[in-house]
C-alpha positions in Angstrom: -36.0 15.7 -8.2 -33.8 18.6 -7.4 -34.2 21.6 -10.0 -31.2 22.9 -9.4 -27.9 21.4 -8.1 -24.2 23.1 -8.1 -21.0 21.2 -8.8 -18.6 22.2 -6.4 -15.4 21.0 -8.3 -13.7 21.7 -12.0 -12.8 20.3 -14.8 -13.9 17.2 -16.6 -15.8 16.0 -14.0 -17.8 19.0 -13.1 -18.7 18.3 -16.8 -19.3 15.0 -16.0 -22.3 16.0 -13.9 -23.3 18.5 -15.4 -23.8 16.0 -18.5 -26.1 13.9 -16.0 -28.1 17.4 -14.7 -29.4 18.6 -18.2 -30.1 15.2 -19.2 -32.8 15.2 -16.1 -34.0 18.7 -16.5 -31.8 19.8 -13.8 -30.6 23.4 -14.0 -26.6 24.0 -13.2 -24.3 26.1 -11.0 -20.3 26.2 -11.9 -18.1 27.4 -9.1 -14.9 28.7 -10.2 -11.5 30.2 -9.0 -10.0 33.2 -11.1 -7.9 31.2 -12.8 -10.9 28.9 -14.2 -12.9 31.5 -15.4 -12.1 30.2 -19.2 -13.0 26.5 -18.0 -15.4 24.3 -20.2 -17.6 23.6 -17.1 -18.1 27.6 -16.6 -18.9 28.1 -19.5 -21.5 25.1 -19.9 -23.3 25.6 -16.2 -26.7 27.9 -16.3 -25.0 29.8 -14.0 -21.6 30.3 -12.5 -20.1 31.8 -9.0 -16.5 32.9 -8.6 -15.6 31.9 -5.2 -12.2 33.2 -5.1 -8.0 33.1 -6.3 -6.3 30.5 -7.9 -5.2 28.5 -4.7 -7.5 25.6 -3.8 -7.5 26.8 -0.5 -8.7 29.9 -0.8 -11.7 28.4 -3.9 -12.5 25.1 -4.2 -11.5 24.3 -0.8 -13.8 27.1 0.7 -16.7 25.9 3.0 -18.0 29.2 3.3 -17.5 30.5 -0.2 -19.0 27.4 -1.5 -22.2 26.8 0.4 -22.7 31.1 -0.2 -22.7 30.5 -3.7 -25.1 27.6 -3.4 -27.4 30.3 -1.0 -27.6 33.0 -3.4 -28.1 30.6 -6.2 -31.0 28.7 -4.8 -29.5 25.9 -5.0 -30.9 23.1 -3.7 -28.2 20.0 -3.8 -24.5 19.9 -3.7 -22.4 17.7 -5.9 -18.8 17.3 -5.0 -17.2 15.2 -7.9 -13.9 13.4 -7.1 -10.8 14.7 -5.0 -11.0 18.6 -3.2 -14.1 18.6 -0.4 -15.2 15.4 -1.8 -14.5 12.9 1.1 -14.2 15.7 3.7 -17.0 15.0 6.8 -16.9 18.3 7.8 -18.0 20.0 4.4 -20.6 17.1 4.3 -21.7 18.4 7.4 -21.8 21.6 6.8 -23.3 21.2 3.6 -26.6 19.0 5.5 -27.2 21.8 8.7 -27.6 24.1 5.7 -30.6 22.5 4.7 -28.9 21.9 1.2 -29.0 18.1 -0.1 -25.7 16.2 0.1 -24.6 14.1 -3.2 -23.6 11.6 -1.4 -23.4 9.6 1.4 -24.3 10.4 4.6 -21.5 12.4 6.4 -20.5 9.8 9.2 -20.1 7.1 6.7 -17.4 9.8 5.4 -15.9 10.2 8.2 -16.0 6.3 9.1 -14.9 5.7 5.8 -12.1 8.2 6.0 -9.6 7.1 8.1 -7.9 3.7 7.3 -8.0 2.3 10.4 -11.2 2.9 11.9 -12.7 1.6 8.1 -10.9 -1.6 8.7 -11.9 -1.8 12.0 -15.6 -1.8 10.5 -14.9 -3.8 7.6 -13.4 -6.6 10.2 -15.9 -6.3 12.2 -18.5 -6.7 9.3 -16.6 -10.4 8.3 -14.5 -9.2 5.9 -10.8 -10.2 5.3 -8.8 -7.7 6.1 -4.9 -7.5 5.3 -3.3 -8.2 8.7 -1.9 -5.6 10.7 -2.3 -3.5 14.1 -5.2 -2.6 15.5 -5.6 0.7 14.5 -2.6 3.5 14.8 0.8 2.5 16.5 1.7 4.2 19.4 5.6 3.6 19.2 8.6 2.3 18.2 7.9 -1.4 20.6 4.6 -2.2 19.6 5.6 -2.1 15.8 7.7 -4.2 16.5 5.9 -6.0 18.5 3.1 -6.5 15.3 6.0 -7.0 12.7 7.2 -9.5 14.7 3.7 -11.1 15.0 2.8 -10.8 11.3 5.8 -11.3 9.6 8.2 -9.2 7.5 8.1 -7.7 5.1 5.2 -5.3 6.2 3.8 -1.4 5.1 3.1 1.3 7.7 0.6 3.6 5.5 -0.7 7.3 7.3 -3.8 6.7 9.0 -5.7 9.3 7.5 -4.2 9.7 3.2 -3.7 8.4 0.4 -1.7 8.5 -2.6 1.3 7.0 -2.2 1.6 10.2 0.6 2.8 8.9 4.4 3.4 5.3 2.9 6.7 2.5 3.6 8.0 -0.5 3.6 10.3 -2.0 6.0 11.8 -5.4 5.4 13.4 -6.1 8.7 13.5 -4.1 12.1 16.4 -2.0 11.7 14.3 -0.7 8.3 11.1 -0.2 10.6 11.8 2.4 13.2 13.5 4.4 10.4 10.5 3.6 8.0 7.6 4.9 10.8 9.6 8.4 11.6 9.4 9.1 8.2 6.2 8.1 7.3 4.8 10.6 10.2 6.6 13.0 8.7 5.3 12.8 6.0 1.6 12.1 7.0 2.1 15.0 10.0 2.7 17.3 6.6 0.3 16.1 4.0 -3.2 15.1 6.6 -2.3 17.5 9.4 -2.4 13.5 11.0 0.8 11.9 11.7 -1.3 8.6 13.0 0.3 5.5 11.3 -1.0 1.4 11.0 1.3 -1.5 10.2 0.0 -3.9 7.8 1.0 -7.6 5.8 2.9 -6.6 3.0 1.7 -8.8 0.0 4.1 -8.8 -2.9 3.1 -9.2 -6.3 -1.6 -8.1 -5.3 -3.6 -6.6 -7.5 -5.6 -4.0 -7.0 -9.1 -4.3 -7.5 -12.2 -2.5 -6.2 -15.9 -3.1 -6.6 -18.4 -0.4 -7.4 -21.3 -0.1 -4.9 -24.5 1.9 -5.1 -27.2 1.8 -1.9 -30.2 4.5 -2.0 -32.3 5.3 0.9 -34.4 2.3 1.1 -32.3 -0.6 1.9 -31.1 -1.7 -1.4 -27.3 -2.2 -2.8 -25.5 -3.3 -5.7 -22.7 -3.8 -7.1 -21.5 -2.6 -10.4 -19.0 -5.6 -10.9 -14.9 -4.8 -10.2 -12.8 -3.0 -12.1 -8.5 -3.6 -11.9 -6.8 -1.1 -11.1 -3.3 -2.8 -11.1 -1.3 -0.1 -13.1 -0.1 2.5 -10.9 3.0 4.6 -10.6 3.4 5.7 -7.3 0.3 4.5 -5.9 -1.3 6.6 -8.8 -3.5 4.9 -10.8 -2.8 4.8 -14.4 -5.2 2.5 -16.0 -8.4 0.7 -14.7 -9.9 -1.9 -16.9 -13.2 -4.3 -15.8 -14.0 -7.0 -15.6 -10.4 -8.4 -13.9 -9.8 -11.3 -16.2 -7.3 -13.0 -13.8 -10.5 -14.2 -11.0 -11.8 -16.9 -11.6 -15.5 -16.9 -11.2 -16.0 -18.3 -8.1 -13.2 -15.1 -6.6 -15.2 -13.0 -8.2 -18.6 -13.7 -6.8 -17.1 -14.1 -3.4 -15.8 -10.5 -3.9 -18.6 -8.8 -4.9 -20.8 -10.6 -2.2 -18.3 -9.0 0.6 -18.2 -5.6 -1.0 -22.0 -5.6 -0.5 -21.9 -7.3 2.8 -19.6 -4.2 3.9 -21.9 -1.8 2.2 -24.9 -3.1 4.0 -23.1 -3.3 7.3 -22.8 0.2 7.4 -26.1 1.5 6.1 -24.1 2.6 3.1 -26.2 5.2 0.6 -25.2 6.6 -2.6 -21.8 5.5 -4.9 -19.3 4.1 -3.5 -15.5 1.9 -4.1 -14.4 -1.3 -2.1 -10.9 -1.7 -2.9 -8.9 -5.1 -2.2 -5.7 -6.5 -2.9 -5.9 -9.4 -4.6 -3.6 -12.0 -4.4 -3.8 -15.3 -6.1 -7.5 -17.0 -5.2 -7.3 -14.2 -1.8 -8.3 -11.1 -1.2 -8.5 -8.1 1.2 -10.3 -5.1 1.9 -7.6 -2.1 1.8 -10.1 1.4 1.9 -13.4 2.4 1.2 -14.1 5.7 -1.1 -17.1 7.2 -0.4 -17.1 9.7 -3.0 -17.6 8.7 -7.5 -14.4 7.2 -9.1 -12.3 9.4 -11.5 -12.6 6.0 -13.1 -16.6 5.0 -13.2 -16.9 5.4 -17.0 -15.5 1.8 -16.9 -18.3 0.5 -14.8 -20.8 2.6 -16.8 -19.3 1.0 -20.1 -20.0 -2.7 -19.3 -23.4 -1.8 -18.0 -24.8 0.8 -19.7 -25.5 1.9 -16.1 -25.2 6.2 -15.6 -23.7 6.2 -11.9 -24.3 10.1 -11.8 -27.9 10.1 -12.3 -28.4 7.3 -10.2 -26.3 9.2 -7.0 -28.1 12.3 -7.5 -32.0 10.8 -7.6 -30.2 8.8 -4.1 -29.5 11.9 -2.7 -33.8 13.2 -3.6 -35.1 10.1 -1.9 -35.7 8.2 -4.8 -34.8 3.9 -4.7 -32.0 3.0 -6.9 -33.7 2.2 -10.5 -32.7 -1.0 -10.6 -32.1 -4.1 -8.6 -29.4 -6.7 -8.8 -30.3 -8.7 -11.1 -31.1 -6.3 -13.8 -27.4 -5.1 -14.4 -25.9 -7.2 -17.3 -22.3 -7.1 -17.8 -21.3 -6.5 -21.5 -17.7 -6.5 -22.9 -14.7 -5.4 -21.6 -13.9 -1.7 -21.3 -10.5 0.1 -20.1 -9.8 3.2 -19.1 -6.5 5.6 -19.9 -6.1 9.0 -18.0 -4.3 11.6 -20.1 -2.1 13.7 -18.0 -0.5 17.0 -18.7 2.9 15.3 -17.5 6.8 15.0 -19.0 7.3 11.2 -18.0 11.0 11.8 -19.2 11.0 13.8 -16.2 9.9 11.6 -13.6 6.6 12.7 -14.5 6.8 16.7 -14.4 3.2 18.3 -14.2 3.7 20.5 -17.9 1.2 23.9 -17.4 1.0 25.4 -20.6 -1.7 26.6 -23.8 -2.8 23.6 -25.5 -2.6 23.9 -29.3 -4.5 21.5 -31.9 -6.4 18.9 -30.1 -7.6 15.8 -31.9 -9.5 13.6 -29.7 -10.9 9.8 -30.4 -13.8 8.5 -32.0 -14.8 5.5 -33.3 -17.1 2.5 -32.3 -17.0 2.0 -29.3 -14.8 4.7 -27.5 -15.7 8.2 -24.8 -13.6 10.8 -23.9 -14.1 12.6 -21.2 -12.1 16.1 -21.1 -12.4 19.6 -20.3 -9.4 20.7 -22.5 -10.2 22.7 -26.0 -7.9 24.6 -28.2 -6.3 27.6 -27.0 -7.0 26.3 -23.2 -4.1 27.0 -20.5 -3.4 24.3 -18.4 -2.5 26.6 -14.9 0.3 25.2 -12.4 -2.7 25.2 -9.6 -4.4 21.7 -9.3 -4.5 17.9 -11.0 -2.9 17.5 -14.2 -5.5 14.9 -15.8 -6.7 16.4 -19.0 -8.7 14.1 -19.9 -10.1 10.4 -19.8 -10.2 8.2 -22.9 -12.9 5.2 -21.9 -13.3 2.2 -24.7 -15.5 -1.3 -24.6 -14.5 -4.0 -26.6 -16.3 -8.2 -26.9 -13.9 -8.9 -24.8 -10.3 -7.6 -23.8 -8.2 -8.1 -26.9 -10.6 -6.2 -28.3 -10.5 -3.3 -26.2 -6.6 -3.3 -26.1 -6.8 -2.9 -29.7 -9.0 -0.1 -29.5 -7.0 1.5 -26.7 -4.0 1.4 -28.9 -6.1 3.0 -31.7 -7.2 5.4 -29.7 -4.3 6.8 -28.7 -2.5 7.4 -31.6 -5.4 9.3 -32.8 -5.4 11.4 -30.1 -3.6 14.7 -30.2 -2.4 17.6 -27.9 -0.1 20.2 -28.6 1.9 22.5 -26.9 2.5 20.7 -23.8 4.0 17.6 -22.9 1.9 14.5 -21.9 1.3 11.1 -21.5 -0.5 9.8 -24.5 2.9 8.0 -25.8 3.6 6.5 -22.4 0.5 5.0 -22.1 0.5 3.8 -25.3 3.6 1.6 -24.7 1.9 0.6 -21.4 -0.8 -1.4 -23.7 1.6 -2.1 -26.1 3.8 -4.6 -24.0 3.5 -7.9 -23.9 3.2 -7.9 -20.5 0.1 -5.9 -20.2 -1.0 -7.8 -23.1 -0.9 -11.1 -21.5 -2.4 -10.1 -18.6 0.4 -10.7 -15.9 -0.6 -7.1 -13.7 -0.1 -6.5 -10.3 0.3 -3.0 -8.5 4.2 -4.0 -8.9 4.1 -3.3 -12.6 5.8 -0.5 -13.2 8.7 -0.9 -10.2 11.8 -0.1 -12.3 10.3 0.9 -15.2 12.7 3.0 -17.5 10.8 5.4 -20.2 13.4 7.4 -23.0 10.1 8.7 -25.0 9.9 5.9 -27.6 10.5 2.5 -25.8 9.4 1.2 -22.3 11.6 -1.2 -20.2 10.1 -3.0 -17.7 11.9 -4.9 -14.7 11.5 -8.6 -14.6 8.5 -9.7 -12.8 8.3 -11.8 -9.7 5.5 -14.1 -9.3 2.7 -12.8 -11.1 0.6 -14.6 -12.0 -1.1 -14.6 -16.0 -4.9 -13.7 -16.5 
């Protein structure tokens, strides 16, 4: 087992990894920018190294400085967390080539799944259902028109390298298509340095359901159940839960089996998440995230298993500590992401100094956060300041527990999304389980009242 691990991240995920390391008797190294000198991940680490100025490109995205920090502190392995360099195959390869342990999947797996069109081809070859679309990136408008005519409108244009809703446009007829491709390509080039785009059949009211996976280097692959991630705004997840109450047992079984089949086809190791779009009883592979997810605590709550500890052990060459038969699912878990944003101003980020803080507690409540009274939120990084996760005996109890937890949560000094999240949980449609990725399409919010557009074709749980 490793004796010292460097955590190449910041904020709550850096703390999360460090907590697992502490419980395993592993020393930790924090890296930080100048702006993060007072962050909790720096305070709680055994050692800390400043790796540059405030901007991510000069610190948390700088290969050389992170690897140098590992070398000067004699760290044996690097855990990248999520975001930043966690899905950068070049960084993973550089870490491995320097003789440092990489706590994640192989660089080749990161590279293969990082390109969405290649990932689709890989999973199609593995026998997974894939949304009808182009066979790789589209090269010209004429080809795009032909493909769209074959699969039927509407179609969605997506960036081949990317996510988060950037480089993504919907075309409902041939007239829309040419313009949508131009816009998507421009966005993709700007965001990811790759203007390649591909086409897919556009599903009207899908659920976003993902399966948590773990694989070791001894040939074992297990799933940790699925998470419903349909509550999104501009393709950014807001609320996640497990299990997805809309899945029939037979569909759930097929979904889990497909995810494991896909991971096994590529000899996947470490933690990973297979993401699907579900429409009725059919599901389609969308992408695979080759890292730990923001919402991983949801799976931990319903299984009682520590995903970070398993990732570390797998990277050290150890087998999984449990088999698929030993995974037990208990109750219903929900996670809400709390961001320092102003929902009344189009969710504009709100940096500033936090005043009084009271985070919720009580039975079945977990809070992953890096904030404290007097902590200053800078404008340089992601605006998420906390994740509240609850476990209930069933979905109704979990929803009630989350609403209570949000009512208890107080973060003064900066605008935040606590009340907006509470309004979503309190909405009758949410409580009935009438979810899809279109749930928040056309919503309005005045700081007190959440108004939702009339749903079309969404099946209740």
